[in-house]
C-alpha positions as CSV (number, residue, x, y, z in Angstrom):
1,M,-84.6,-87.1,-182.9
2,T,-88.2,-86.1,-183.1
3,G,-90.1,-84.6,-180.2
4,T,-90.5,-81.3,-178.6
5,E,-87.7,-79.0,-177.5
6,R,-87.8,-78.5,-173.7
7,S,-85.7,-76.3,-171.4
8,P,-82.8,-78.1,-169.7
9,R,-84.6,-77.5,-166.4
10,A,-87.8,-79.1,-167.7
11,A,-85.7,-82.0,-169.0
12,L,-84.1,-82.5,-165.6
13,V,-87.5,-82.3,-163.8
14,L,-88.9,-84.9,-166.2
15,V,-86.0,-87.3,-165.6
16,V,-86.1,-86.9,-161.8
17,A,-89.9,-87.1,-161.6
18,V,-90.2,-90.3,-163.7
19,T,-87.3,-91.8,-161.7
20,V,-88.8,-91.0,-158.3
21,V,-92.3,-92.2,-159.2
22,L,-91.2,-95.3,-160.9
23,S,-88.7,-96.1,-158.1
24,V,-91.5,-96.0,-155.6
25,L,-93.9,-98.1,-157.7
26,L,-91.2,-100.7,-158.5
27,S,-90.1,-100.9,-154.9
28,L,-93.7,-101.6,-153.9
29,V,-93.7,-104.7,-156.1
30,H,-90.3,-105.7,-154.6
31,L,-88.4,-105.5,-157.9
32,P,-84.7,-105.8,-157.2
33,S,-82.7,-102.7,-158.1
34,A,-85.9,-100.7,-158.5
35,V,-84.0,-97.4,-158.6
36,L,-81.6,-98.6,-161.2
37,F,-84.4,-99.6,-163.6
38,A,-86.5,-96.5,-162.8
39,S,-83.5,-94.2,-163.5
40,L,-83.0,-95.9,-166.8
41,V,-86.6,-95.4,-167.8
42,G,-86.4,-91.8,-166.6
43,G,-83.5,-91.1,-168.8
44,M,-85.2,-92.8,-171.8
45,A,-88.4,-90.8,-171.2
46,H,-86.4,-87.7,-171.9
47,A,-84.0,-89.0,-174.6
48,L,-86.8,-90.5,-176.7
49,T,-89.1,-87.4,-176.6
50,S,-86.8,-84.4,-177.0
51,P,-83.6,-83.4,-178.7
52,T,-82.6,-81.2,-175.7
53,P,-79.3,-82.4,-174.2
54,L,-79.0,-82.8,-170.5
55,D,-75.8,-81.0,-169.6
56,L,-74.5,-82.4,-166.4
57,P,-71.1,-82.0,-164.8
58,A,-68.6,-84.8,-165.5
59,S,-68.5,-85.6,-161.8
60,S,-72.2,-86.6,-161.9
61,F,-71.3,-89.5,-164.3
62,R,-68.6,-90.8,-161.9
63,L,-71.1,-90.5,-159.1
64,A,-73.7,-92.4,-161.1
65,Q,-71.2,-95.2,-162.0
66,G,-70.2,-95.5,-158.4
67,T,-73.9,-95.7,-157.3
68,I,-74.6,-98.4,-159.9
69,G,-71.6,-100.4,-158.7
70,V,-72.8,-100.2,-155.1
71,V,-76.4,-101.2,-156.1
72,I,-75.1,-104.2,-158.0
73,G,-72.7,-105.1,-155.3
74,A,-75.3,-104.9,-152.6
75,S,-77.7,-107.2,-154.6
76,V,-75.2,-110.1,-154.9
77,S,-75.4,-112.6,-152.0
78,L,-72.5,-114.6,-150.7
79,P,-73.9,-118.0,-151.8
80,A,-74.4,-116.5,-155.3
81,L,-70.7,-115.4,-155.3
82,E,-69.6,-118.8,-154.2
83,R,-71.6,-120.4,-157.1
84,I,-70.1,-117.9,-159.5
85,G,-66.6,-118.8,-158.2
86,H,-67.0,-122.4,-159.3
87,D,-67.8,-121.3,-162.9
88,A,-65.4,-118.3,-163.1
89,L,-63.8,-119.3,-166.4
90,P,-67.0,-119.6,-168.5
91,I,-68.5,-116.5,-166.9
92,G,-65.3,-114.6,-167.6
93,L,-65.3,-115.8,-171.2
94,V,-68.9,-114.7,-171.7
95,M,-68.1,-111.3,-170.2
96,V,-65.1,-110.8,-172.5
97,A,-67.2,-112.0,-175.6
98,T,-69.9,-109.6,-174.7
99,L,-67.5,-106.7,-174.4
100,L,-65.9,-107.6,-177.7
101,L,-69.3,-107.8,-179.4
102,S,-70.3,-104.4,-177.9
103,L,-67.1,-102.8,-179.2
104,A,-67.5,-104.3,-182.6
105,A,-71.1,-103.2,-182.8
106,G,-70.1,-99.7,-181.7
107,G,-67.4,-99.6,-184.4
108,C,-69.8,-100.7,-187.1
109,W,-72.3,-98.1,-185.9
110,R,-69.7,-95.4,-186.1
111,C,-68.6,-96.4,-189.6
112,A,-72.2,-96.6,-190.8
113,T,-73.2,-93.2,-189.3
114,T,-70.0,-91.2,-190.0
115,S,-69.9,-89.5,-193.3
116,P,-66.5,-89.7,-195.2
117,G,-64.3,-86.7,-195.2
């Protein structure tokens, strides 16, 4: 990782600031799940510019996953769910294939980046 080292507090401030500002801007243009996209960009802003790790308690990851689930669930309408229900098998197969491809890619990445021994 290239970039400048920053204090953990500065890293957290950067992530939160980018997330808040971008959330407001994306909400103003009525982007669905604006906070979800803004937080992704906020995290990337730090991760791509500094090797400083963000040390957060494990509970924050569970809270974030729950929040993402709620945001995604709230953005799905009943008519959309009904349409999905009619095509559940192909959708399920694509989801499983995506998961398997992700696992295979992760395994290949780990093998390629792990030194023997």
